[in-house]
N, C-alpha and C positions, 0 to 999 in steps of 0.2 A: 465543827462536828458535821459530818455529812449524813443525810437521810438515807435509809436503806431503800433500794429500789422496790417499786410495787411488784407483787407477785404476778407472774405471767398468767393470763387468762387460760384456763384449762378447758379444752373441749369436752363437754360431759359425755358425748357419744364415745369418746376414746376410753372412758372409764366404765362402760356398761358391763364388762366382764370382771370388774374389780369392785364389788359392791361396797367394801369398807372404804376404799379411796373415794368412791362416788359420794357416799354419805359425808365423808370428811370435807370434800369440796363443797357440797351443798350447804353444810353447816358454816363453812368459812364465808361463803357468799351471803348467807342469811345474816350472819353477824355483821358483815360489812354494811349491808343495806340497813339493818336496824340501827347501827351506830350513826349512819348518815341521817336517817329519818329523825333520830333522837336529837341530834345536833340542830337540825332544821326546826324541829318543834320547839326546842329550848329557845331558839332565836326568834320565835314567833312569826316565822315567814312561811306559814303553811296554808294551803288552800284546800278546802274539803268540798267535795261534790258527790252527787248521787250518780252512779254509773248505770247506763242502760244500753240496751241493744235495740236497734230499730233498722229494718230493711238490711240486715246483715252488718251494719256499721255500729261501732261503739261510740257513745256520746257521754258527756258529763253535763249535769245540771247543777248550778250552784246550790249548795245546801240551803242558803237563805232564801232561795226562790221556791222552795217546796215546804209544804206543811207536814205532809205525811205520805207514805206509800201504802196503798191498799191493793187487795186483790180486785179483780173485776167484779162489780156488783152482780148479785144473783139475778136481779130483774131490773130492767129499764123500761121506761115508757117512751115509745116513739113520739117524736115531735112532728106533727103534720106540717108540710111545707118547708122543712129544714133540708139543708144540703146533706148529701150522703155521709159526709164525715161526722155529722152529729149523730151519734148512735142512740141518743135518747136522754131522758132525765132519770136520775137515780136518787133515792132517798138514802142519804148517808147520815145516820144518827140525827135524823130530824131536819137535815138541811138538804134541799133539792139542788143537785149539781148536774149541769150539763156534762154528758160524757162524750168526749171527742176522740176519734181515732186519729191520733197525731200523725201517724205514718200516712194515712189517706189524705189528711189535710195538707201535708207538705208535698203531696204528689207521688208518691211511689206506690196503775192509776196514781198520775201524780196530781198535785194540787198547788196552785199558786197562792201565796199568802193573801194577796189583795183582790184577786179576781177568782172567785170560786168556780173551778171547772175541774173535772176529772179527765185526765189525758191518758189514753191507752197507748202503751208501747209494747213491743214484742217481749221484752224481758227486763227486769230490774236486777242489777248485779250487786247492789249494795254501795257502801261508801268507798270512795277512793281519796287518798290524800296525796297532794303534790306540793313540792317546794315551789315558791314563787318563781325561782329562776328556771323552772321547767316550762314556764308559760311563754308562748309566742303569740303575737297578734295575727299571724298567718294561719288560717284554718285550711285543712286539706279538703279536696273535693269529696263529696259524699254521694252515696247511692240515691238518697232521698232528695238530692238537689235542694238542700235547705241552707245554702251558704248565706243568704240574706239574714238568717236568724242565728248565725254563729258569731260568737264573741271571742274568737281566737281558739287556741288549742294548747294542750299540755303534751309535751313529748318526753318520753322516758325510754331510752334505748331505741328499739325499732318501733315501739308503739306510739300511735298518735291518738289523742283523745280530744276531739272537737268539743267545745263548750257551747251547748245549745242554750240560748237565752230565752227562757220561758216568758220573761217580760216582753221581749220583742215579738214573740209569737202571739201572746194574748192581747197585746195592745195594738197590734197591726190592723190595718183596715180590712185585710182579707178575713181575719178571724171574726170581725164585727159583722161581716156580710154572710150570715149563716142561712139566710132564706134562699130556697132553691129557685 
């Protein structure tokens, strides 16, 4: 028994004047992606991370390296003698957290489970799920030039999602040297 050939990929722009066909094609693609993700999730080969934008680039942070995502604290207290990337201390539910401008630190609010710090980024985009086979150890160059903190990347289609290791950032010697 032979398998039927996969349907040819339809250019969505060619369907812009045929809305019914455009919707049908979008539904077909959505169902195909859902089926693929469902199979991968059933097999237990899924990686979940928090997607964020920083310096115009997209990044992922492993879900297990974050405790929560918060808005920027309403008030912070400046730390005298600290480097400019330390934006101050904030009281978050009774815990004092150093607030770090991650983009500024890397050269251009998340929270590590073991090292309490609030990290400012440009935008948090929510959770992203990837199959393990979409991972590659090669990380693309980034605007923030943070390659030393990248732990590979996930690739899906034309998108590349570098994985930023918060552990590497927070445990690095540069992070420990916050005095100006």
